[in-house]
Biopython code that builds the backbone (N, CA, C, O; Angstrom):
import numpy as np
from Bio.PDB.StructureBuilder import StructureBuilder

atoms = [
    (1, "MET", "N", (24.067, -194.018, -86.413)),
    (1, "MET", "CA", (25.051, -193.386, -87.268)),
    (1, "MET", "C", (25.551, -192.109, -86.596)),
    (1, "MET", "O", (24.734, -191.306, -86.144)),
    (2, "PRO", "N", (26.852, -191.898, -86.517)),
    (2, "PRO", "CA", (27.400, -190.696, -85.850)),
    (2, "PRO", "C", (27.000, -189.412, -86.568)),
    (2, "PRO", "O", (26.629, -189.430, -87.741)),
    (3, "PHE", "N", (27.081, -188.316, -85.853)),
    (3, "PHE", "CA", (26.801, -187.004, -86.431)),
    (3, "PHE", "C", (27.709, -186.722, -87.609)),
    (3, "PHE", "O", (28.870, -187.130, -87.634)),
    (4, "GLU", "N", (27.157, -186.015, -88.586)),
    (4, "GLU", "CA", (27.998, -185.384, -89.595)),
    (4, "GLU", "C", (28.245, -183.978, -89.071)),
    (4, "GLU", "O", (27.307, -183.282, -88.684)),
    (5, "SER", "N", (29.500, -183.560, -89.059)),
    (5, "SER", "CA", (29.851, -182.271, -88.491)),
    (5, "SER", "C", (30.320, -181.322, -89.585)),
    (5, "SER", "O", (31.023, -181.726, -90.511)),
    (6, "THR", "N", (29.923, -180.050, -89.469)),
    (6, "THR", "CA", (30.417, -179.026, -90.383)),
    (6, "THR", "C", (31.624, -178.302, -89.781)),
    (6, "THR", "O", (32.140, -177.356, -90.376)),
    (7, "GLY", "N", (32.072, -178.742, -88.610)),
    (7, "GLY", "CA", (33.208, -178.121, -87.946)),
    (7, "GLY", "C", (33.075, -178.243, -86.445)),
    (7, "GLY", "O", (32.199, -178.936, -85.927)),
    (8, "ALA", "N", (33.966, -177.554, -85.762)),
    (8, "ALA", "CA", (34.018, -177.648, -84.300)),
    (8, "ALA", "C", (33.352, -176.451, -83.640)),
    (8, "ALA", "O", (33.513, -175.313, -84.082)),
    (9, "ALA", "N", (32.602, -176.720, -82.578)),
    (9, "ALA", "CA", (32.084, -175.650, -81.732)),
    (9, "ALA", "C", (33.266, -174.958, -81.066)),
    (9, "ALA", "O", (34.350, -175.531, -80.960)),
    (10, "VAL", "N", (33.054, -173.724, -80.619)),
    (10, "VAL", "CA", (34.140, -172.926, -80.049)),
    (10, "VAL", "C", (33.968, -172.814, -78.528)),
    (10, "VAL", "O", (32.999, -172.218, -78.057)),
    (11, "PRO", "N", (34.921, -173.396, -77.749)),
    (11, "PRO", "CA", (34.868, -173.248, -76.296)),
    (11, "PRO", "C", (35.676, -172.030, -75.835)),
    (11, "PRO", "O", (36.753, -171.750, -76.362)),
    (12, "THR", "N", (35.143, -171.318, -74.851)),
    (12, "THR", "CA", (35.847, -170.191, -74.245)),
    (12, "THR", "C", (35.761, -170.350, -72.733)),
    (12, "THR", "O", (34.666, -170.295, -72.173)),
    (13, "VAL", "N", (36.887, -170.544, -72.065)),
    (13, "VAL", "CA", (36.884, -170.668, -70.610)),
    (13, "VAL", "C", (36.608, -169.281, -70.023)),
    (13, "VAL", "O", (37.347, -168.328, -70.270)),
    (14, "LEU", "N", (35.530, -169.191, -69.242)),
    (14, "LEU", "CA", (35.124, -167.914, -68.648)),
    (14, "LEU", "C", (35.728, -167.705, -67.269)),
    (14, "LEU", "O", (36.077, -166.581, -66.907)),
    (15, "ALA", "N", (35.853, -168.775, -66.498)),
    (15, "ALA", "CA", (36.391, -168.689, -65.135)),
    (15, "ALA", "C", (36.800, -170.089, -64.704)),
    (15, "ALA", "O", (36.194, -171.084, -65.102)),
    (16, "GLU", "N", (37.851, -170.142, -63.875)),
    (16, "GLU", "CA", (38.281, -171.435, -63.338)),
    (16, "GLU", "C", (39.047, -171.218, -62.054)),
    (16, "GLU", "O", (39.885, -170.323, -61.946)),
    (17, "ASP", "N", (38.737, -172.068, -61.074)),
    (17, "ASP", "CA", (39.507, -172.098, -59.839)),
    (17, "ASP", "C", (39.626, -173.548, -59.407)),
    (17, "ASP", "O", (39.397, -174.455, -60.207)),
    (18, "ASP", "N", (39.980, -173.774, -58.158)),
    (18, "ASP", "CA", (40.178, -175.149, -57.698)),
    (18, "ASP", "C", (38.866, -175.898, -57.457)),
    (18, "ASP", "O", (38.887, -177.102, -57.205)),
    (19, "LYS", "N", (37.715, -175.200, -57.530)),
    (19, "LYS", "CA", (36.421, -175.838, -57.281)),
    (19, "LYS", "C", (35.532, -175.976, -58.513)),
    (19, "LYS", "O", (34.714, -176.893, -58.588)),
    (20, "MET", "N", (35.690, -175.059, -59.492)),
    (20, "MET", "CA", (34.812, -175.044, -60.657)),
    (20, "MET", "C", (35.534, -174.573, -61.907)),
    (20, "MET", "O", (36.579, -173.925, -61.850)),
    (21, "LYS", "N", (34.930, -174.927, -63.047)),
    (21, "LYS", "CA", (35.382, -174.415, -64.332)),
    (21, "LYS", "C", (34.134, -174.093, -65.149)),
    (21, "LYS", "O", (33.271, -174.951, -65.337)),
    (22, "ALA", "N", (34.040, -172.843, -65.639)),
    (22, "ALA", "CA", (32.912, -172.412, -66.458)),
    (22, "ALA", "C", (33.406, -172.159, -67.874)),
    (22, "ALA", "O", (34.326, -171.372, -68.093)),
    (23, "THR", "N", (32.780, -172.839, -68.833)),
    (23, "THR", "CA", (33.166, -172.719, -70.236)),
    (23, "THR", "C", (31.940, -172.369, -71.066)),
    (23, "THR", "O", (30.899, -173.016, -70.952)),
    (24, "ARG", "N", (32.067, -171.349, -71.896)),
    (24, "ARG", "CA", (31.000, -171.008, -72.851)),
    (24, "ARG", "C", (31.272, -171.769, -74.140)),
    (24, "ARG", "O", (32.398, -171.783, -74.637)),
    (25, "TRP", "N", (30.240, -172.399, -74.674)),
    (25, "TRP", "CA", (30.325, -173.110, -75.950)),
    (25, "TRP", "C", (29.439, -172.398, -76.961)),
    (25, "TRP", "O", (28.264, -172.144, -76.695)),
    (26, "ASP", "N", (30.011, -172.072, -78.135)),
    (26, "ASP", "CA", (29.274, -171.435, -79.223)),
    (26, "ASP", "C", (29.329, -172.336, -80.451)),
    (26, "ASP", "O", (30.404, -172.727, -80.906)),
    (27, "PHE", "N", (28.146, -172.659, -80.977)),
    (27, "PHE", "CA", (28.007, -173.577, -82.100)),
    (27, "PHE", "C", (27.357, -172.865, -83.285)),
    (27, "PHE", "O", (26.286, -172.277, -83.139)),
    (28, "ALA", "N", (27.985, -172.911, -84.437)),
    (28, "ALA", "CA", (27.312, -172.556, -85.684)),
    (28, "ALA", "C", (26.464, -173.776, -86.071)),
    (28, "ALA", "O", (26.713, -174.870, -85.564)),
    (29, "PRO", "N", (25.486, -173.618, -86.940)),
    (29, "PRO", "CA", (24.695, -174.782, -87.347)),
    (29, "PRO", "C", (25.583, -175.924, -87.849)),
    (29, "PRO", "O", (26.490, -175.718, -88.656)),
    (30, "GLY", "N", (25.299, -177.126, -87.355)),
    (30, "GLY", "CA", (26.020, -178.314, -87.797)),
    (30, "GLY", "C", (27.319, -178.613, -87.086)),
    (30, "GLY", "O", (27.901, -179.676, -87.301)),
    (31, "THR", "N", (27.796, -177.704, -86.239)),
    (31, "THR", "CA", (29.071, -177.948, -85.556)),
    (31, "THR", "C", (28.867, -178.797, -84.309)),
    (31, "THR", "O", (27.770, -178.858, -83.753)),
    (32, "THR", "N", (29.943, -179.450, -83.878)),
    (32, "THR", "CA", (29.885, -180.372, -82.739)),
    (32, "THR", "C", (31.007, -180.072, -81.741)),
    (32, "THR", "O", (31.975, -179.377, -82.048)),
    (33, "THR", "N", (30.840, -180.622, -80.541)),
    (33, "THR", "CA", (31.917, -180.542, -79.551)),
    (33, "THR", "C", (33.005, -181.552, -79.884)),
    (33, "THR", "O", (34.169, -181.354, -79.535)),
    (34, "GLY", "N", (32.630, -182.630, -80.556)),
    (34, "GLY", "CA", (33.528, -183.768, -80.730)),
    (34, "GLY", "C", (33.352, -184.688, -79.527)),
    (34, "GLY", "O", (32.916, -184.252, -78.461)),
    (35, "TRP", "N", (33.693, -185.956, -79.702)),
    (35, "TRP", "CA", (33.518, -186.938, -78.631)),
    (35, "TRP", "C", (34.374, -186.564, -77.431)),
    (35, "TRP", "O", (35.555, -186.247, -77.572)),
    (36, "HIS", "N", (33.770, -186.604, -76.252)),
    (36, "HIS", "CA", (34.489, -186.297, -75.023)),
    (36, "HIS", "C", (33.768, -186.920, -73.831)),
    (36, "HIS", "O", (32.625, -187.364, -73.931)),
    (37, "GLU", "N", (34.469, -186.937, -72.710)),
    (37, "GLU", "CA", (33.933, -187.479, -71.468)),
    (37, "GLU", "C", (34.357, -186.562, -70.331)),
    (37, "GLU", "O", (35.543, -186.266, -70.180)),
    (38, "HIS", "N", (33.410, -186.116, -69.543)),
    (38, "HIS", "CA", (33.716, -185.227, -68.421)),
    (38, "HIS", "C", (34.232, -186.027, -67.228)),
    (38, "HIS", "O", (33.698, -187.086, -66.896)),
    (39, "GLY", "N", (35.266, -185.509, -66.597)),
    (39, "GLY", "CA", (35.809, -186.124, -65.396)),
    (39, "GLY", "C", (35.172, -185.562, -64.140)),
    (39, "GLY", "O", (35.537, -185.938, -63.026)),
    (40, "MET", "N", (34.199, -184.643, -64.328)),
    (40, "MET", "CA", (33.524, -183.989, -63.210)),
    (40, "MET", "C", (32.030, -183.906, -63.502)),
    (40, "MET", "O", (31.638, -183.827, -64.666)),
    (41, "ASP", "N", (31.185, -183.921, -62.463)),
    (41, "ASP", "CA", (29.771, -183.611, -62.654)),
    (41, "ASP", "C", (29.686, -182.178, -63.178)),
    (41, "ASP", "O", (30.572, -181.364, -62.921)),
    (42, "TYR", "N", (28.604, -181.874, -63.922)),
    (42, "TYR", "CA", (28.514, -180.526, -64.486)),
    (42, "TYR", "C", (27.073, -180.094, -64.690)),
    (42, "TYR", "O", (26.154, -180.912, -64.722)),
    (43, "ALA", "N", (26.900, -178.782, -64.826)),
    (43, "ALA", "CA", (25.615, -178.162, -65.133)),
    (43, "ALA", "C", (25.759, -177.416, -66.450)),
    (43, "ALA", "O", (26.837, -176.929, -66.790)),
    (44, "VAL", "N", (24.657, -177.334, -67.183)),
    (44, "VAL", "CA", (24.621, -176.583, -68.440)),
    (44, "VAL", "C", (23.509, -175.556, -68.342)),
    (44, "VAL", "O", (22.391, -175.878, -67.940)),
    (45, "VAL", "N", (23.819, -174.300, -68.716)),
    (45, "VAL", "CA", (22.839, -173.228, -68.783)),
    (45, "VAL", "C", (22.767, -172.780, -70.241)),
    (45, "VAL", "O", (23.733, -172.240, -70.779)),
    (46, "VAL", "N", (21.625, -173.006, -70.873)),
    (46, "VAL", "CA", (21.436, -172.676, -72.280)),
    (46, "VAL", "C", (21.260, -171.163, -72.425)),
    (46, "VAL", "O", (20.529, -170.538, -71.657)),
    (47, "LEU", "N", (21.945, -170.578, -73.426)),
    (47, "LEU", "CA", (21.894, -169.134, -73.647)),
    (47, "LEU", "C", (21.017, -168.734, -74.827)),
    (47, "LEU", "O", (20.618, -167.574, -74.927)),
    (48, "THR", "N", (20.710, -169.669, -75.719)),
    (48, "THR", "CA", (19.949, -169.351, -76.932)),
    (48, "THR", "C", (18.821, -170.359, -77.135)),
    (48, "THR", "O", (18.938, -171.518, -76.735)),
    (49, "ASP", "N", (17.744, -169.920, -77.748)),
    (49, "ASP", "CA", (16.724, -170.857, -78.221)),
    (49, "ASP", "C", (17.328, -171.561, -79.429)),
    (49, "ASP", "O", (17.805, -170.903, -80.354)),
    (50, "ALA", "N", (17.312, -172.893, -79.432)),
    (50, "ALA", "CA", (18.000, -173.638, -80.487)),
    (50, "ALA", "C", (17.515, -175.082, -80.510)),
    (50, "ALA", "O", (16.644, -175.475, -79.735)),
    (51, "VAL", "N", (18.100, -175.863, -81.416)),
    (51, "VAL", "CA", (17.856, -177.300, -81.466)),
    (51, "VAL", "C", (19.182, -177.980, -81.167)),
    (51, "VAL", "O", (20.149, -177.833, -81.915)),
    (52, "MET", "N", (19.222, -178.728, -80.065)),
    (52, "MET", "CA", (20.436, -179.410, -79.624)),
    (52, "MET", "C", (20.264, -180.908, -79.847)),
    (52, "MET", "O", (19.198, -181.469, -79.595)),
    (53, "ALA", "N", (21.316, -181.536, -80.318)),
    (53, "ALA", "CA", (21.318, -182.990, -80.437)),
    (53, "ALA", "C", (22.530, -183.507, -79.685)),
    (53, "ALA", "O", (23.583, -182.870, -79.665)),
    (54, "TYR", "N", (22.370, -184.672, -79.065)),
    (54, "TYR", "CA", (23.515, -185.288, -78.410)),
    (54, "TYR", "C", (23.462, -186.785, -78.654)),
    (54, "TYR", "O", (22.397, -187.393, -78.758)),
    (55, "GLU", "N", (24.659, -187.353, -78.741)),
    (55, "GLU", "CA", (24.778, -188.779, -79.003)),
    (55, "GLU", "C", (25.487, -189.449, -77.841)),
    (55, "GLU", "O", (26.546, -189.001, -77.401)),
    (56, "VAL", "N", (24.890, -190.531, -77.348)),
    (56, "VAL", "CA", (25.451, -191.345, -76.273)),
    (56, "VAL", "C", (25.171, -192.802, -76.627)),
    (56, "VAL", "O", (24.037, -193.160, -76.943)),
    (57, "ASP", "N", (26.199, -193.638, -76.574)),
    (57, "ASP", "CA", (26.027, -195.077, -76.822)),
    (57, "ASP", "C", (25.305, -195.372, -78.136)),
    (57, "ASP", "O", (24.484, -196.287, -78.203)),
    (58, "GLY", "N", (25.609, -194.597, -79.178)),
    (58, "GLY", "CA", (25.016, -194.840, -80.483)),
    (58, "GLY", "C", (23.600, -194.333, -80.649)),
    (58, "GLY", "O", (23.011, -194.491, -81.718)),
    (59, "GLU", "N", (23.040, -193.725, -79.614)),
    (59, "GLU", "CA", (21.678, -193.192, -79.691)),
    (59, "GLU", "C", (21.723, -191.672, -79.740)),
    (59, "GLU", "O", (22.362, -191.031, -78.905)),
    (60, "ILE", "N", (21.035, -191.099, -80.731)),
    (60, "ILE", "CA", (20.985, -189.648, -80.893)),
    (60, "ILE", "C", (19.640, -189.132, -80.390)),
    (60, "ILE", "O", (18.584, -189.633, -80.775)),
    (61, "THR", "N", (19.700, -188.119, -79.520)),
    (61, "THR", "CA", (18.510, -187.447, -79.018)),
    (61, "THR", "C", (18.569, -186.009, -79.501)),
    (61, "THR", "O", (19.582, -185.330, -79.333)),
    (62, "GLU", "N", (17.478, -185.545, -80.103)),
    (62, "GLU", "CA", (17.416, -184.183, -80.614)),
    (62, "GLU", "C", (16.201, -183.504, -79.993)),
    (62, "GLU", "O", (15.110, -184.072, -79.946)),
    (63, "ARG", "N", (16.415, -182.255, -79.510)),
    (63, "ARG", "CA", (15.292, -181.537, -78.927)),
    (63, "ARG", "C", (15.522, -180.032, -78.948)),
    (63, "ARG", "O", (16.652, -179.549, -79.011)),
    (64, "LYS", "N", (14.406, -179.310, -78.893)),
    (64, "LYS", "CA", (14.479, -177.859, -78.800)),
    (64, "LYS", "C", (14.861, -177.490, -77.377)),
    (64, "LYS", "O", (14.366, -178.084, -76.419)),
    (65, "VAL", "N", (15.742, -176.509, -77.242)),
    (65, "VAL", "CA", (16.112, -175.972, -75.934)),
    (65, "VAL", "C", (15.814, -174.479, -75.936)),
    (65, "VAL", "O", (15.778, -173.838, -76.986)),
    (66, "SER", "N", (15.604, -173.941, -74.750)),
    (66, "SER", "CA", (15.254, -172.529, -74.609)),
    (66, "SER", "C", (16.283, -171.801, -73.763)),
    (66, "SER", "O", (16.869, -172.376, -72.845)),
    (67, "ALA", "N", (16.497, -170.534, -74.079)),
    (67, "ALA", "CA", (17.408, -169.700, -73.284)),
    (67, "ALA", "C", (16.986, -169.748, -71.833)),
    (67, "ALA", "O", (15.807, -169.580, -71.520)),
    (68, "GLY", "N", (17.933, -169.975, -70.947)),
    (68, "GLY", "CA", (17.680, -170.043, -69.518)),
    (68, "GLY", "C", (17.472, -171.454, -69.007)),
    (68, "GLY", "O", (17.566, -171.698, -67.804)),
    (69, "GLU", "N", (17.190, -172.390, -69.906)),
    (69, "GLU", "CA", (17.021, -173.789, -69.489)),
    (69, "GLU", "C", (18.321, -174.282, -68.871)),
    (69, "GLU", "O", (19.406, -173.970, -69.361)),
    (70, "THR", "N", (18.208, -175.046, -67.806)),
    (70, "THR", "CA", (19.383, -175.545, -67.097)),
    (70, "THR", "C", (19.200, -177.025, -66.809)),
    (70, "THR", "O", (18.109, -177.463, -66.443)),
    (71, "TYR", "N", (20.268, -177.793, -66.975)),
    (71, "TYR", "CA", (20.194, -179.215, -66.637)),
    (71, "TYR", "C", (21.522, -179.677, -66.059)),
    (71, "TYR", "O", (22.555, -179.033, -66.247)),
    (72, "LEU", "N", (21.482, -180.803, -65.353)),
    (72, "LEU", "CA", (22.650, -181.381, -64.692)),
    (72, "LEU", "C", (23.015, -182.692, -65.357)),
    (72, "LEU", "O", (22.139, -183.423, -65.817)),
    (73, "ARG", "N", (24.318, -182.998, -65.410)),
    (73, "ARG", "CA", (24.789, -184.252, -65.977)),
    (73, "ARG", "C", (25.890, -184.829, -65.085)),
    (73, "ARG", "O", (26.678, -184.086, -64.499)),
    (74, "PRO", "N", (25.936, -186.151, -64.988)),
    (74, "PRO", "CA", (26.995, -186.782, -64.198)),
    (74, "PRO", "C", (28.280, -186.927, -65.007)),
    (74, "PRO", "O", (28.252, -186.911, -66.237)),
    (75, "LYS", "N", (29.390, -187.067, -64.317)),
    (75, "LYS", "CA", (30.669, -187.321, -64.978)),
    (75, "LYS", "C", (30.656, -188.728, -65.586)),
    (75, "LYS", "O", (29.837, -189.575, -65.231)),
    (76, "GLY", "N", (31.593, -188.942, -66.514)),
    (76, "GLY", "CA", (31.841, -190.288, -67.004)),
    (76, "GLY", "C", (31.001, -190.776, -68.163)),
    (76, "GLY", "O", (31.079, -191.958, -68.498)),
    (77, "VAL", "N", (30.195, -189.926, -68.800)),
    (77, "VAL", "CA", (29.396, -190.355, -69.946)),
    (77, "VAL", "C", (30.056, -189.837, -71.223)),
    (77, "VAL", "O", (30.131, -188.627, -71.435)),
    (78, "LYS", "N", (30.530, -190.737, -72.064)),
    (78, "LYS", "CA", (31.153, -190.331, -73.335)),
    (78, "LYS", "C", (30.050, -189.895, -74.293)),
    (78, "LYS", "O", (29.087, -190.629, -74.514)),
    (79, "HIS", "N", (30.193, -188.684, -74.867)),
    (79, "HIS", "CA", (29.136, -188.131, -75.703)),
    (79, "HIS", "C", (29.669, -187.098, -76.687)),
    (79, "HIS", "O", (30.817, -186.661, -76.606)),
    (80, "ASP", "N", (28.792, -186.723, -77.621)),
    (80, "ASP", "CA", (29.061, -185.653, -78.577)),
    (80, "ASP", "C", (27.811, -184.788, -78.624)),
    (80, "ASP", "O", (26.699, -185.306, -78.521)),
    (81, "VAL", "N", (27.978, -183.471, -78.778)),
    (81, "VAL", "CA", (26.863, -182.529, -78.837)),
    (81, "VAL", "C", (26.930, -181.796, -80.171)),
    (81, "VAL", "O", (28.010, -181.424, -80.631)),
    (82, "ARG", "N", (25.756, -181.588, -80.797)),
    (82, "ARG", "CA", (25.688, -180.945, -82.116)),
    (82, "ARG", "C", (24.582, -179.902, -82.132)),
    (82, "ARG", "O", (23.533, -180.082, -81.514)),
    (83, "ASN", "N", (24.827, -178.811, -82.845)),
    (83, "ASN", "CA", (23.780, -177.838, -83.130)),
    (83, "ASN", "C", (22.997, -178.382, -84.321)),
    (83, "ASN", "O", (23.483, -178.370, -85.451)),
    (84, "ALA", "N", (21.786, -178.858, -84.059)),
    (84, "ALA", "CA", (20.963, -179.473, -85.101)),
    (84, "ALA", "C", (19.985, -178.482, -85.729)),
    (84, "ALA", "O", (19.152, -178.865, -86.551)),
    (85, "GLY", "N", (20.085, -177.219, -85.346)),
    (85, "GLY", "CA", (19.191, -176.199, -85.880)),
    (85, "GLY", "C", (19.844, -175.376, -86.967)),
    (85, "GLY", "O", (20.969, -175.645, -87.389)),
    (86, "ASP", "N", (19.106, -174.353, -87.416)),
    (86, "ASP", "CA", (19.641, -173.496, -88.475)),
    (86, "ASP", "C", (20.110, -172.141, -87.955)),
    (86, "ASP", "O", (20.490, -171.277, -88.745)),
    (87, "GLY", "N", (20.087, -171.944, -86.642)),
    (87, "GLY", "CA", (20.594, -170.730, -86.015)),
    (87, "GLY", "C", (21.687, -171.081, -85.023)),
    (87, "GLY", "O", (22.022, -172.256, -84.869)),
    (88, "PRO", "N", (22.251, -170.086, -84.346)),
    (88, "PRO", "CA", (23.315, -170.349, -83.379)),
    (88, "PRO", "C", (22.812, -171.085, -82.138)),
    (88, "PRO", "O", (21.641, -170.982, -81.772)),
    (89, "LEU", "N", (23.698, -171.812, -81.512)),
    (89, "LEU", "CA", (23.453, -172.473, -80.231)),
    (89, "LEU", "C", (24.597, -172.088, -79.306)),
    (89, "LEU", "O", (25.765, -172.213, -79.673)),
    (90, "SER", "N", (24.266, -171.619, -78.107)),
    (90, "SER", "CA", (25.288, -171.290, -77.106)),
    (90, "SER", "C", (24.821, -171.733, -75.747)),
    (90, "SER", "O", (23.638, -171.646, -75.415)),
    (91, "PHE", "N", (25.778, -172.218, -74.952)),
    (91, "PHE", "CA", (25.484, -172.546, -73.557)),
    (91, "PHE", "C", (26.739, -172.396, -72.731)),
    (91, "PHE", "O", (27.853, -172.389, -73.255)),
    (92, "VAL", "N", (26.539, -172.272, -71.408)),
    (92, "VAL", "CA", (27.642, -172.262, -70.461)),
    (92, "VAL", "C", (27.616, -173.578, -69.711)),
    (92, "VAL", "O", (26.582, -173.996, -69.191)),
    (93, "GLU", "N", (28.764, -174.220, -69.664)),
    (93, "GLU", "CA", (28.931, -175.500, -68.971)),
    (93, "GLU", "C", (29.752, -175.225, -67.713)),
    (93, "GLU", "O", (30.830, -174.635, -67.784)),
    (94, "ILE", "N", (29.236, -175.655, -66.565)),
    (94, "ILE", "CA", (29.923, -175.426, -65.290)),
    (94, "ILE", "C", (30.289, -176.769, -64.700)),
    (94, "ILE", "O", (29.420, -177.513, -64.247)),
    (95, "GLU", "N", (31.580, -177.084, -64.704)),
    (95, "GLU", "CA", (32.078, -178.348, -64.178)),
    (95, "GLU", "C", (32.453, -178.176, -62.710)),
    (95, "GLU", "O", (33.104, -177.205, -62.326)),
    (96, "LEU", "N", (32.027, -179.139, -61.904)),
    (96, "LEU", "CA", (32.271, -179.101, -60.457)),
    (96, "LEU", "C", (33.450, -180.003, -60.127)),
    (96, "LEU", "O", (33.366, -181.222, -60.277)),
    (97, "LYS", "N", (34.536, -179.413, -59.684)),
    (97, "LYS", "CA", (35.741, -180.179, -59.363)),
    (97, "LYS", "C", (35.621, -180.773, -57.965)),
    (97, "LYS", "O", (35.124, -180.126, -57.043)),
    (98, "GLY", "N", (36.082, -182.008, -57.818)),
    (98, "GLY", "CA", (36.136, -182.666, -56.515)),
    (98, "GLY", "C", (34.807, -182.772, -55.879)),
    (98, "GLY", "O", (34.691, -183.303, -54.774)),
]
sb = StructureBuilder()
sb.init_structure("model")
sb.init_model(0)
sb.init_chain("A")
sb.init_seg("    ")
for serial, (resi, resn, name, xyz) in enumerate(atoms, 1):
    if name == "N":
        sb.init_residue(resn, " ", resi, " ")
    sb.init_atom(name, np.array(xyz, "f"), 0.0, 1.0, " ", f" {name:<3s}", serial, name[0])
structure = sb.get_structure()
Protein backbone atom coordinates (compact mmCIF):
# COMPACT_ATOMS: atom_id res chain seq x y z
CA MET A 1 0.00 0.00 0.00
CA PRO A 2 1.47 3.42 -0.94
CA PHE A 3 2.41 5.99 1.68
CA GLU A 4 -0.20 8.28 3.08
CA SER A 5 1.29 11.76 2.86
CA THR A 6 0.55 14.82 4.99
CA GLY A 7 2.18 17.02 2.34
CA ALA A 8 5.34 17.56 0.36
CA ALA A 9 8.89 17.69 1.65
CA VAL A 10 10.71 20.93 0.82
CA PRO A 11 13.71 20.78 -1.57
CA THR A 12 16.29 23.59 -1.61
CA VAL A 13 19.04 23.52 -4.24
CA LEU A 14 22.26 24.40 -2.41
CA ALA A 15 24.73 24.26 -5.32
CA GLU A 16 24.81 23.11 -8.93
CA ASP A 17 27.32 23.03 -11.73
CA ASP A 18 27.97 20.87 -14.77
CA LYS A 19 29.24 17.97 -12.59
CA MET A 20 27.00 17.91 -9.49
CA LYS A 21 23.78 19.09 -7.93
CA ALA A 22 23.33 19.32 -4.14
CA THR A 23 19.79 19.59 -2.78
CA ARG A 24 18.71 19.83 0.86
CA TRP A 25 15.44 18.05 1.64
CA ASP A 26 13.43 19.01 4.75
CA PHE A 27 10.52 16.82 5.85
CA ALA A 28 7.90 17.52 8.50
CA PRO A 29 6.45 14.32 9.98
CA GLY A 30 4.43 12.42 7.39
CA THR A 31 5.62 14.38 4.35
CA THR A 32 7.04 12.73 1.23
CA THR A 33 9.20 13.56 -1.76
CA GLY A 34 6.55 12.15 -4.08
CA TRP A 35 7.33 9.47 -6.67
CA HIS A 36 10.46 10.24 -8.66
CA GLU A 37 13.38 8.65 -10.47
CA HIS A 38 16.93 9.99 -10.51
CA GLY A 39 18.67 10.30 -13.86
CA MET A 40 22.04 10.36 -12.07
CA ASP A 41 23.80 8.29 -9.40
CA TYR A 42 23.62 10.09 -6.06
CA ALA A 43 24.74 10.20 -2.43
CA VAL A 44 22.65 11.13 0.60
CA VAL A 45 24.04 12.68 3.79
CA VAL A 46 21.55 12.56 6.67
CA LEU A 47 21.41 15.74 8.80
CA THR A 48 19.01 14.67 11.57
CA ASP A 49 18.32 11.62 13.71
CA ALA A 50 14.97 10.45 12.35
CA VAL A 51 12.88 7.59 10.99
CA MET A 52 13.01 7.36 7.19
CA ALA A 53 10.78 5.19 5.05
CA TYR A 54 11.13 4.56 1.35
CA GLU A 55 9.01 2.67 -1.12
CA VAL A 56 10.35 0.83 -4.17
CA ASP A 57 8.40 -1.68 -6.29
CA GLY A 58 5.54 -1.78 -3.78
CA GLU A 59 7.82 -2.63 -0.86
CA ILE A 60 8.19 -0.18 2.03
CA THR A 61 11.36 -0.16 4.13
CA GLU A 62 11.40 1.86 7.34
CA ARG A 63 14.45 2.46 9.50
CA LYS A 64 16.08 4.82 11.95
CA VAL A 65 18.78 7.04 10.46
CA SER A 66 21.40 9.07 12.28
CA ALA A 67 22.90 12.49 11.60
CA GLY A 68 26.05 12.05 9.53
CA GLU A 69 24.98 8.71 8.04
CA THR A 70 25.79 8.58 4.34
CA TYR A 71 24.68 6.17 1.63
CA LEU A 72 24.92 5.82 -2.16
CA ARG A 73 22.14 5.01 -4.63
CA PRO A 74 22.18 4.24 -8.34
CA LYS A 75 20.19 6.16 -10.94
CA GLY A 76 17.01 4.75 -12.42
CA VAL A 77 15.12 3.46 -9.36
CA LYS A 78 11.58 4.87 -9.10
CA HIS A 79 10.85 5.56 -5.43
CA ASP A 80 9.17 7.72 -2.79
CA VAL A 81 10.68 8.82 0.55
CA ARG A 82 8.67 9.64 3.70
CA ASN A 83 9.42 10.98 7.16
CA ALA A 84 7.96 8.14 9.24
CA GLY A 85 8.93 9.68 12.58
CA ASP A 86 7.42 12.30 14.83
CA GLY A 87 10.27 14.83 14.47
CA PRO A 88 11.92 16.56 11.51
CA LEU A 89 13.94 14.70 8.89
CA SER A 90 16.57 16.47 6.77
CA PHE A 91 19.23 15.28 4.38
CA VAL A 92 21.42 16.55 1.57
CA GLU A 93 21.24 14.68 -1.73
CA ILE A 94 24.24 15.02 -4.06
CA GLU A 95 23.56 13.96 -7.65
CA LEU A 96 26.55 13.15 -9.85
CA LYS A 97 26.10 14.35 -13.42
CA GLY A 98 27.65 12.39 -16.29
